[in-house]
All heavy atoms as an XYZ file, in Angstrom:
738
protein
N      -2.836      7.492    -36.414
C      -2.361      7.900    -37.726
C      -1.795      9.314    -37.651
O      -2.259     10.131    -36.886
C      -3.505      7.870    -38.736
C      -3.664      6.517    -39.388
S      -4.707      6.557    -40.850
C      -6.280      6.345    -40.054
N      -0.820      9.543    -38.493
C      -0.168     10.852    -38.536
C      -0.890     11.777    -39.504
O      -1.562     11.332    -40.430
C       1.285     10.683    -38.968
N      -0.701     13.058    -39.289
C      -1.231     14.063    -40.204
C      -0.075     14.625    -41.016
O       1.050     14.758    -40.529
C      -1.932     15.176    -39.430
C      -3.273     14.748    -38.864
C      -4.058     15.958    -38.394
C      -5.472     15.581    -38.056
N      -5.666     15.017    -36.764
N      -0.381     14.950    -42.273
C       0.620     15.487    -43.195
C       0.035     16.686    -43.919
O      -1.152     16.709    -44.252
C       1.012     14.430    -44.241
C       1.656     13.222    -43.627
C       0.888     12.149    -43.198
C       3.030     13.162    -43.451
C       1.470     11.038    -42.614
C       3.623     12.057    -42.866
C       2.839     10.996    -42.453
O       3.426      9.907    -41.870
N       0.881     17.669    -44.160
C       0.472     18.792    -45.001
C       1.162     18.651    -46.354
O       2.271     18.125    -46.458
C       0.783     20.166    -44.355
C       2.276     20.350    -44.072
C      -0.014     20.351    -43.078
C       2.900     21.394    -44.918
N       0.463     19.094    -47.359
C       1.006     19.139    -48.717
C       0.938     20.585    -49.178
O      -0.084     21.250    -49.004
C       0.173     18.271    -49.657
C       0.715     18.225    -51.088
S       0.108     19.500    -52.197
C      -1.311     18.688    -52.882
N       2.037     21.075    -49.715
C       2.117     22.437    -50.244
C       2.710     22.313    -51.636
O       3.752     21.694    -51.806
C       3.017     23.274    -49.342
C       3.096     24.724    -49.687
C       4.179     25.373    -50.205
C       2.080     25.716    -49.526
N       3.891     26.706    -50.380
C       2.605     26.950    -49.968
C       0.773     25.687    -49.058
C       1.884     28.133    -49.959
C       0.048     26.863    -49.044
C       0.611     28.068    -49.481
N       2.032     22.844    -52.625
C       2.523     22.704    -53.989
C       2.249     23.930    -54.825
O       1.653     24.902    -54.365
N       2.684     23.864    -56.069
C       2.534     24.970    -57.012
C       1.735     24.523    -58.230
O       1.802     23.367    -58.641
C       3.906     25.454    -57.490
O       4.655     25.940    -56.407
N       1.009     25.481    -58.794
C       0.276     25.267    -60.036
C       1.086     25.772    -61.221
O       1.923     26.666    -61.084
C      -1.046     26.040    -60.014
C      -2.123     25.402    -59.188
C      -2.393     25.851    -57.901
C      -2.889     24.364    -59.696
C      -3.402     25.280    -57.143
C      -3.905     23.789    -58.948
C      -4.155     24.252    -57.673
O      -5.152     23.690    -56.922
N       0.751     25.246    -62.397
C       1.380     25.680    -63.636
C       0.863     27.060    -64.044
O      -0.111     27.568    -63.471
C       1.070     24.674    -64.746
S      -0.682     24.591    -65.198
N       1.495     27.642    -65.029
C       0.996     28.880    -65.641
C      -0.315     28.562    -66.358
O      -0.511     27.436    -66.819
C       2.012     29.419    -66.656
C       3.326     29.867    -66.044
C       3.193     31.145    -65.225
O       2.407     32.028    -65.609
O       3.879     31.247    -64.195
N      -1.202     29.517    -66.458
C      -2.485     29.361    -67.149
C      -3.288     28.180    -66.614
O      -3.919     27.438    -67.367
C      -2.277     29.210    -68.667
C      -1.536     30.387    -69.270
O      -1.841     31.543    -68.899
O      -0.642     30.162    -70.102
N      -3.252     28.017    -65.299
C      -3.874     26.859    -64.664
C      -5.360     26.744    -64.959
O      -5.865     25.645    -65.156
C      -3.599     26.857    -63.140
C      -4.210     28.081    -62.470
C      -4.136     25.591    -62.505
N      -6.079     27.842    -64.994
C      -7.532     27.770    -65.174
C      -7.901     27.134    -66.514
O      -8.866     26.362    -66.590
C      -8.167     29.146    -65.022
C      -8.000     29.783    -63.644
C      -8.641     31.168    -63.610
C      -8.553     28.896    -62.542
N      -7.141     27.426    -67.552
C      -7.399     26.806    -68.852
C      -6.874     25.374    -68.904
O      -7.551     24.469    -69.392
C      -6.758     27.615    -69.987
C      -7.288     29.029    -70.135
C      -6.529     30.041    -69.283
O      -5.302     29.892    -69.100
O      -7.175     30.977    -68.777
N      -5.661     25.166    -68.399
C      -5.015     23.857    -68.520
C      -5.666     22.781    -67.646
O      -5.614     21.601    -67.986
C      -3.531     23.975    -68.204
C      -2.775     24.755    -69.267
C      -1.305     24.885    -68.916
C      -0.567     25.681    -69.967
N       0.830     25.929    -69.576
N      -6.289     23.170    -66.544
C      -6.879     22.170    -65.664
C      -8.231     21.657    -66.163
O      -8.679     20.592    -65.760
C      -7.024     22.707    -64.247
C      -8.169     23.688    -64.083
C      -8.303     24.172    -62.674
N      -9.458     25.067    -62.563
C      -9.790     25.701    -61.468
N      -9.054     25.551    -60.373
N     -10.852     26.476    -61.444
N      -8.877     22.419    -67.022
C     -10.257     22.126    -67.433
C     -10.486     20.665    -67.858
O     -11.425     20.030    -67.375
C     -10.701     23.092    -68.521
N      -9.647     20.074    -68.724
C      -9.919     18.699    -69.149
C      -9.731     17.652    -68.042
O     -10.196     16.521    -68.177
C      -8.917     18.451    -70.272
C      -8.199     19.718    -70.517
C      -8.526     20.671    -69.421
N      -9.059     18.022    -66.964
C      -8.716     17.072    -65.908
C      -9.474     17.344    -64.608
O      -9.373     16.566    -63.660
C      -7.211     17.139    -65.617
C      -6.393     17.120    -66.861
N      -6.265     15.991    -67.639
C      -5.705     18.111    -67.496
C      -5.510     16.280    -68.685
N      -5.163     17.554    -68.625
N     -10.225     18.431    -64.575
C     -10.842     18.889    -63.331
C     -11.820     17.881    -62.728
O     -11.766     17.617    -61.530
C     -11.520     20.237    -63.544
C     -12.019     20.865    -62.255
C     -12.272     22.353    -62.452
N     -12.996     22.968    -61.358
C     -12.519     23.208    -60.150
N     -11.274     22.858    -59.868
N     -13.250     23.788    -59.227
N     -12.711     17.313    -63.530
C     -13.707     16.407    -62.964
C     -13.063     15.145    -62.388
O     -13.405     14.717    -61.297
C     -14.781     16.038    -63.992
C     -15.990     15.370    -63.352
C     -16.643     16.233    -62.280
O     -17.010     17.378    -62.538
N     -16.762     15.717    -61.062
N     -12.098     14.574    -63.096
C     -11.391     13.397    -62.581
C     -10.648     13.735    -61.293
O     -10.622     12.944    -60.344
C     -10.432     12.844    -63.627
N     -10.063     14.925    -61.247
C      -9.365     15.399    -60.055
C     -10.336     15.505    -58.872
O     -10.074     14.974    -57.796
C      -8.726     16.762    -60.368
C      -8.254     17.544    -59.199
N      -7.157     17.183    -58.446
C      -8.720     18.701    -58.658
C      -6.966     18.087    -57.486
N      -7.917     19.010    -57.596
N     -11.474     16.165    -59.093
C     -12.461     16.338    -58.025
C     -13.064     15.010    -57.584
O     -13.283     14.793    -56.384
C     -13.562     17.302    -58.475
C     -13.108     18.748    -58.725
C     -14.256     19.559    -59.312
C     -12.565     19.386    -57.456
N     -13.308     14.114    -58.511
C     -13.845     12.792    -58.165
C     -12.867     12.028    -57.279
O     -13.259     11.388    -56.298
C     -14.153     11.981    -59.423
C     -15.326     12.527    -60.218
O     -16.083     13.384    -59.700
O     -15.484     12.092    -61.387
N     -11.581     12.089    -57.618
C     -10.564     11.417    -56.809
C     -10.462     12.007    -55.414
O     -10.341     11.275    -54.426
N     -10.524     13.336    -55.331
C     -10.476     13.985    -54.020
C     -11.690     13.605    -53.179
O     -11.558     13.387    -51.968
C     -10.390     15.504    -54.176
C      -9.122     16.056    -54.821
C      -9.208     17.567    -54.939
C      -7.872     15.634    -54.066
N     -12.846     13.506    -53.801
C     -14.064     13.120    -53.077
C     -13.914     11.720    -52.485
O     -14.307     11.477    -51.331
C     -15.275     13.191    -53.995
N     -13.312     10.811    -53.228
C     -13.079      9.446    -52.725
C     -12.097      9.460    -51.553
O     -12.276      8.746    -50.574
C     -12.569      8.545    -53.840
C     -13.626      8.196    -54.853
C     -13.057      7.350    -55.966
C     -14.116      7.120    -57.039
N     -13.588      6.448    -58.211
N     -11.053     10.276    -51.664
C     -10.077     10.383    -50.574
C     -10.732     10.964    -49.323
O     -10.469     10.498    -48.210
C      -8.900     11.260    -50.998
C      -8.029     10.660    -52.068
C      -6.972     11.618    -52.546
O      -6.514     12.494    -51.815
N      -6.566     11.473    -53.796
N     -11.573     11.956    -49.501
C     -12.281     12.581    -48.374
C     -13.219     11.571    -47.726
O     -13.259     11.445    -46.501
C     -13.052     13.810    -48.890
C     -13.820     14.547    -47.848
C     -12.935     15.455    -47.051
C     -13.786     16.339    -46.154
N     -13.017     16.863    -45.040
N     -13.947     10.835    -48.546
C     -14.877      9.826    -48.040
C     -14.150      8.740    -47.251
O     -14.655      8.258    -46.236
C     -15.622      9.211    -49.221
C     -16.755      8.297    -48.823
C     -17.520      7.799    -50.046
O     -18.099      8.634    -50.760
O     -17.510      6.569    -50.260
N     -12.962      8.364    -47.682
C     -12.194      7.327    -46.992
C     -11.554      7.830    -45.701
O     -11.082      7.044    -44.893
C     -11.098      6.769    -47.906
O     -10.015      7.675    -48.007
N     -11.496      9.158    -45.541
C     -10.921      9.746    -44.334
C      -9.466     10.138    -44.441
O      -8.929     10.760    -43.531
N      -8.811      9.812    -45.539
C      -7.389     10.146    -45.676
C      -7.177     11.632    -45.987
O      -6.195     12.221    -45.568
C      -6.694      9.239    -46.724
C      -7.139      9.562    -48.134
C      -5.182      9.330    -46.609
N      -8.120     12.243    -46.700
C      -8.017     13.660    -47.030
C      -8.876     14.463    -46.070
O     -10.087     14.246    -45.974
C      -8.473     13.915    -48.472
C      -8.446     15.373    -48.932
C      -7.019     15.924    -48.932
C      -9.069     15.497    -50.314
N      -8.243     15.372    -45.351
C      -8.964     16.243    -44.427
C      -9.500     17.452    -45.193
O     -10.678     17.775    -45.129
C      -8.052     16.706    -43.264
C      -7.414     15.502    -42.556
C      -8.819     17.593    -42.292
C      -8.365     14.503    -41.974
N      -8.623     18.128    -45.918
C      -9.015     19.295    -46.712
C      -7.940     19.576    -47.746
O      -6.771     19.204    -47.553
C      -9.257     20.535    -45.815
O      -9.887     21.556    -46.591
C      -7.976     21.062    -45.203
N      -8.334     20.241    -48.820
C      -7.371     20.637    -49.850
C      -7.973     21.780    -50.649
O      -9.201     21.880    -50.775
C      -7.000     19.459    -50.784
C      -5.764     19.778    -51.615
C      -8.196     19.038    -51.631
C      -5.156     18.574    -52.319
N      -7.129     22.653    -51.157
C      -7.621     23.728    -52.003
C      -6.510     24.652    -52.433
O      -5.407     24.621    -51.898
N      -6.828     25.504    -53.417
C      -5.847     26.453    -53.933
C      -5.835     27.736    -53.117
O      -6.799     28.066    -52.433
C      -6.366     26.745    -55.346
C      -7.849     26.638    -55.204
C      -8.077     25.522    -54.197
N      -4.742     28.461    -53.236
C      -4.726     29.821    -52.719
C      -5.634     30.664    -53.611
O      -5.953     30.269    -54.739
C      -3.297     30.400    -52.717
O      -2.753     30.311    -54.048
C      -2.399     29.656    -51.738
N      -6.064     31.805    -53.115
C      -7.008     32.644    -53.862
C      -6.478     33.017    -55.243
O      -7.232     33.082    -56.215
C      -7.360     33.902    -53.067
C      -8.459     34.704    -53.704
C      -8.913     35.841    -52.825
C     -10.039     36.592    -53.520
N     -10.555     37.665    -52.698
N      -5.172     33.240    -55.355
C      -4.592     33.604    -56.652
C      -4.277     32.389    -57.526
O      -3.729     32.527    -58.618
C      -3.352     34.475    -56.468
C      -2.210     33.748    -55.771
O      -2.336     32.553    -55.417
O      -1.164     34.400    -55.552
N      -4.623     31.197    -57.079
C      -4.456     29.934    -57.796
C      -3.010     29.727    -58.266
O      -2.754     29.296    -59.371
C      -5.448     29.796    -58.982
C      -5.534     28.352    -59.444
C      -6.834     30.294    -58.626
N      -2.065     30.032    -57.364
C      -0.657     29.750    -57.655
C      -0.136     28.605    -56.798
O       0.839     27.951    -57.169
C       0.230     30.984    -57.422
O       0.117     31.392    -56.061
C      -0.147     32.126    -58.353
N      -0.773     28.361    -55.656
C      -0.339     27.322    -54.727
C      -1.529     26.449    -54.332
O      -2.675     26.883    -54.388
C       0.259     27.935    -53.445
C       1.440     28.832    -53.675
C       2.648     28.051    -54.099
C       3.860     28.973    -54.255
N       4.980     28.276    -54.824
N      -1.222     25.228    -53.904
C      -2.231     24.313    -53.380
C      -1.776     23.877    -51.993
O      -0.586     23.691    -51.748
C      -2.446     23.094    -54.313
C      -1.157     22.315    -54.528
C      -3.558     22.196    -53.785
N      -2.746     23.730    -51.089
C      -2.467     23.321    -49.716
C      -3.437     22.209    -49.353
O      -4.632     22.306    -49.640
C      -2.645     24.502    -48.761
C      -2.491     24.136    -47.307
C      -1.237     23.960    -46.760
C      -3.603     23.947    -46.511
C      -1.088     23.611    -45.426
C      -3.468     23.598    -45.176
C      -2.208     23.432    -44.634
N      -2.936     21.152    -48.738
C      -3.802     20.061    -48.312
C      -3.367     19.495    -46.985
O      -2.205     19.622    -46.590
N      -4.309     18.876    -46.290
C      -4.032     18.166    -45.041
C      -4.562     16.743    -45.201
O      -5.721     16.542    -45.588
C      -4.692     18.849    -43.830
C      -4.201     20.288    -43.687
C      -4.411     18.041    -42.550
C      -4.921     21.079    -42.604
N      -3.710     15.794    -44.903
C      -4.026     14.381    -45.013
C      -3.812     13.706    -43.672
O      -3.012     14.169    -42.854
C      -3.100     13.701    -46.025
C      -3.236     14.190    -47.441
C      -2.621     15.360    -47.871
C      -3.961     13.457    -48.374
C      -2.733     15.803    -49.184
C      -4.080     13.882    -49.688
C      -3.464     15.049    -50.082
O      -3.568     15.485    -51.383
N      -4.475     12.567    -43.482
C      -4.233     11.721    -42.313
C      -4.002     10.314    -42.842
O      -4.888      9.729    -43.488
C      -5.426     11.764    -41.368
C      -5.146     11.090    -40.048
C      -6.202     11.393    -39.003
O      -7.340     11.747    -39.360
O      -5.870     11.258    -37.815
N      -2.807      9.785    -42.600
C      -2.424      8.501    -43.179
C      -1.430      7.779    -42.282
O      -0.844      8.382    -41.384
C      -1.813      8.716    -44.557
N      -1.230      6.505    -42.569
C      -0.276      5.709    -41.797
C       1.162      6.176    -42.008
O       1.978      6.087    -41.101
C      -0.389      4.231    -42.155
C      -1.653      3.598    -41.604
O      -2.164      4.071    -40.563
O      -2.138      2.628    -42.217
N       1.469      6.653    -43.229
C       2.822      7.144    -43.480
C       2.846      8.097    -44.680
O       1.874      8.207    -45.434
C       3.826      6.004    -43.659
C       3.488      5.081    -44.809
O       3.172      5.570    -45.904
O       3.558      3.858    -44.613
N       3.949      8.763    -44.829
C       4.128      9.769    -45.880
C       4.033      9.169    -47.273
O       3.562      9.822    -48.208
C       5.481     10.463    -45.692
C       5.729     11.591    -46.643
C       7.038     12.309    -46.382
O       7.421     12.470    -45.213
O       7.670     12.720    -47.373
N       4.464      7.926    -47.426
C       4.433      7.282    -48.741
C       3.012      7.197    -49.288
O       2.799      7.362    -50.497
C       5.059      5.894    -48.656
N       2.038      6.976    -48.431
C       0.639      6.922    -48.866
C       0.213      8.273    -49.419
O      -0.433      8.358    -50.470
C      -0.270      6.481    -47.700
C       0.012      5.023    -47.350
C      -1.745      6.692    -48.035
C      -0.626      4.555    -46.061
N       0.562      9.340    -48.729
C       0.212     10.691    -49.175
C       0.870     10.986    -50.515
O       0.216     11.482    -51.447
C       0.599     11.740    -48.113
C       0.325     13.152    -48.621
C      -0.134     11.471    -46.807
N       2.134     10.670    -50.642
C       2.845     10.919    -51.900
C       2.215     10.122    -53.053
O       2.088     10.625    -54.168
C       4.327     10.584    -51.762
C       5.063     11.581    -50.896
C       6.563     11.308    -50.846
N       7.221     12.341    -50.098
C       7.532     13.548    -50.564
N       7.255     13.858    -51.807
N       8.125     14.438    -49.797
N       1.807      8.900    -52.780
C       1.166      8.080    -53.815
C      -0.159      8.710    -54.268
O      -0.453      8.772    -55.465
C       0.923      6.669    -53.290
C       0.317      5.740    -54.320
C       0.142      4.324    -53.814
O       0.728      3.962    -52.773
O      -0.604      3.578    -54.462
N      -0.950      9.200    -53.316
C      -2.209      9.864    -53.667
C      -1.962     11.096    -54.532
O      -2.656     11.316    -55.536
C      -2.972     10.249    -52.398
C      -3.535      9.098    -51.584
C      -4.050      9.600    -50.237
C      -4.629      8.375    -52.348
N      -0.986     11.887    -54.158
C      -0.669     13.103    -54.920
C      -0.190     12.744    -56.322
O      -0.648     13.311    -57.318
C       0.384     13.946    -54.168
C      -0.203     14.483    -52.864
C       0.917     15.073    -55.048
C       0.826     15.015    -51.881
N       0.714     11.793    -56.412
C       1.304     11.451    -57.703
C       0.344     10.705    -58.625
O       0.567     10.655    -59.838
C       2.610     10.696    -57.488
C       3.663     11.620    -56.894
C       4.985     10.959    -56.565
O       5.196      9.779    -56.970
O       5.801     11.612    -55.897
N      -0.738     10.140    -58.074
C      -1.765      9.512    -58.898
C      -2.889     10.471    -59.266
O      -3.802     10.107    -60.003
C      -2.341      8.283    -58.196
C      -1.375      7.119    -58.243
O      -0.709      6.896    -59.240
N      -1.289      6.378    -57.150
N      -2.826     11.695    -58.766
C      -3.849     12.692    -59.073
C      -3.674     13.185    -60.511
O      -2.549     13.419    -60.951
C      -3.721     13.874    -58.101
C      -4.880     14.829    -58.204
O      -4.938     15.581    -59.212
O      -5.725     14.825    -57.310
N      -4.782     13.365    -61.246
C      -4.673     13.876    -62.616
C      -3.956     15.225    -62.710
O      -3.320     15.504    -63.728
C      -6.132     14.015    -63.059
C      -6.888     13.060    -62.212
C      -6.154     13.023    -60.896
N      -4.034     16.044    -61.672
C      -3.332     17.327    -61.717
C      -1.819     17.131    -61.704
O      -1.100     17.874    -62.363
C      -3.770     18.229    -60.569
C      -5.047     18.996    -60.818
C      -5.922     18.661    -61.849
C      -5.385     20.061    -60.019
C      -7.088     19.369    -62.070
C      -6.551     20.783    -60.225
C      -7.393     20.428    -61.260
O      -8.549     21.146    -61.480
N      -1.330     16.159    -60.967
C       0.115     15.883    -60.962
C       0.512     15.213    -62.273
O       1.495     15.589    -62.907
C       0.504     15.007    -59.773
C       1.968     14.705    -59.761
C       2.574     13.528    -60.096
C       3.025     15.607    -59.437
N       3.935     13.639    -60.002
C       4.239     14.917    -59.598
C       3.064     16.942    -59.037
C       5.478     15.505    -59.364
C       4.303     17.522    -58.798
C       5.488     16.805    -58.961
N      -0.253     14.236    -62.684
C       0.095     13.473    -63.881
C       0.044     14.299    -65.158
O       0.699     13.959    -66.138
C      -0.826     12.258    -64.008
C      -0.581     11.251    -62.904
C      -1.494     10.053    -62.968
O      -2.538     10.071    -63.598
N      -1.082      8.990    -62.297
N      -0.715     15.388    -65.138
C      -0.841     16.239    -66.322
C      -0.195     17.612    -66.150
O      -0.508     18.559    -66.863
C      -2.318     16.384    -66.692
C      -2.877     15.070    -67.187
O      -2.636     14.672    -68.308
N      -3.603     14.369    -66.324
N       0.720     17.701    -65.176
C       1.538     18.900    -64.956
C       0.736     20.155    -64.612
O       1.180     21.268    -64.890
C       2.444     19.161    -66.161
C       3.364     18.006    -66.428
O       4.040     17.519    -65.533
N       3.362     17.516    -67.650
N      -0.423     19.974    -63.979
C      -1.174     21.106    -63.447
C      -0.523     21.524    -62.125
O      -0.331     22.694    -61.866
C      -2.663     20.754    -63.260
C      -3.267     20.180    -64.549
C      -3.446     21.955    -62.742
C      -3.139     21.044    -65.776
N      -0.196     20.523    -61.304
C       0.669     20.763    -60.140
C       2.092     20.550    -60.630
O       2.416     19.510    -61.208
C       0.376     19.777    -59.020
C      -0.924     19.976    -58.322
C      -1.671     21.105    -58.249
C      -1.628     18.991    -57.564
N      -2.802     20.889    -57.497
C      -2.800     19.601    -57.064
C      -1.394     17.652    -57.260
C      -3.727     18.918    -56.274
C      -2.314     16.972    -56.482
C      -3.460     17.604    -55.990
N       2.956     21.510    -60.401
C       4.314     21.430    -60.946
C       5.359     20.995    -59.918
O       6.448     20.581    -60.293
C       4.727     22.777    -61.539
O       4.651     23.782    -60.511
C       3.812     23.164    -62.697
N       5.029     21.118    -58.648
C       5.921     20.669    -57.579
C       5.083     20.520    -56.321
O       4.004     21.112    -56.217
C       7.063     21.648    -57.328
C       6.605     22.993    -56.805
C       7.743     23.949    -56.498
O       8.907     23.515    -56.428
O       7.458     25.140    -56.296
N       5.559     19.697    -55.407
C       4.868     19.588    -54.126
C       5.857     19.159    -53.042
O       6.903     18.586    -53.327
C       3.684     18.612    -54.209
C       4.077     17.151    -54.218
C       4.205     16.438    -53.026
C       4.312     16.477    -55.407
C       4.572     15.096    -53.029
C       4.659     15.139    -55.416
C       4.790     14.452    -54.226
O       5.153     13.130    -54.230
N       5.491     19.471    -51.814
C       6.265     19.100    -50.636
C       5.297     18.500    -49.637
O       4.166     18.962    -49.508
C       6.945     20.333    -50.019
C       7.786     21.089    -50.999
C       7.247     22.145    -51.724
C       9.107     20.737    -51.218
C       8.008     22.839    -52.649
C       9.873     21.423    -52.148
C       9.327     22.478    -52.866
N       5.733     17.482    -48.932
C       4.928     16.852    -47.886
C       5.737     16.894    -46.595
O       6.933     16.579    -46.593
C       4.580     15.384    -48.233
C       3.876     14.700    -47.080
C       3.723     15.338    -49.483
N       5.089     17.282    -45.522
C       5.708     17.303    -44.195
C       4.735     16.732    -43.185
O       3.526     17.010    -43.247
C       6.055     18.735    -43.767
C       7.191     19.361    -44.510
C       8.494     18.774    -44.046
C       9.669     19.573    -44.579
N      10.915     19.033    -44.119
N       5.254     15.950    -42.239
C       4.410     15.498    -41.143
C       4.047     16.715    -40.308
O       4.876     17.608    -40.086
C       5.122     14.444    -40.289
C       4.177     13.784    -39.334
C       4.752     12.548    -38.664
O       5.880     12.125    -39.011
O       4.069     11.989    -37.804
N       2.828     16.752    -39.844
C       2.285     17.940    -39.173
C       1.717     17.533    -37.812
O       1.072     16.476    -37.699
C       1.194     18.544    -40.045
C       0.473     19.723    -39.497
C       1.001     20.904    -39.095
C      -0.942     19.849    -39.306
N       0.024     21.765    -38.678
C      -1.186     21.136    -38.803
C      -2.023     18.995    -39.536
C      -2.475     21.591    -38.498
C      -3.297     19.457    -39.234
C      -3.513     20.735    -38.728
N       1.951     18.344    -36.821
C       1.401     18.131    -35.489
C       0.305     19.160    -35.265
O       0.569     20.361    -35.264
C       2.482     18.271    -34.403
C       3.571     17.228    -34.631
C       1.868     18.137    -33.014
C       4.807     17.431    -33.792
N      -0.907     18.681    -35.125
C      -2.038     19.581    -34.887
C      -2.067     19.908    -33.412
O      -2.360     19.059    -32.564
C      -3.347     18.919    -35.315
C      -4.524     19.830    -35.196
C      -5.797     19.205    -35.756
O      -5.813     18.082    -36.215
N      -6.869     19.962    -35.702
N      -1.785     21.157    -33.059
C      -1.707     21.570    -31.668
C      -3.102     21.812    -31.073
O      -3.336     21.534    -29.919
C      -0.866     22.837    -31.518
N      -4.001     22.345    -31.860
C      -5.366     22.605    -31.398
C      -6.355     22.046    -32.399
O      -6.132     22.033    -33.556
C      -5.626     24.124    -31.255
C      -4.853     24.744    -30.143
C      -3.656     25.388    -30.406
C      -5.294     24.667    -28.832
C      -2.927     25.984    -29.381
C      -4.571     25.256    -27.814
C      -3.384     25.900    -28.093
């Protein structure tokens, strides 16, 4: 399976706007982690960007996971990019 990185942006006032969607978001990420598709994910310290690493059969799977996330569906994440990644070490 290939590895993919996701790099995205958060909306303005993210800490307030994410509150109603946070638990559903975290529950979904926990399921992805348990299944092995999600390696890690988290915000930058200033909560302006999000970075994640996934392992999946193809990029379409990663994009589907991102686009089904409550943060994407409720405009908490405002944009994202996915690139196949080669882990050197």
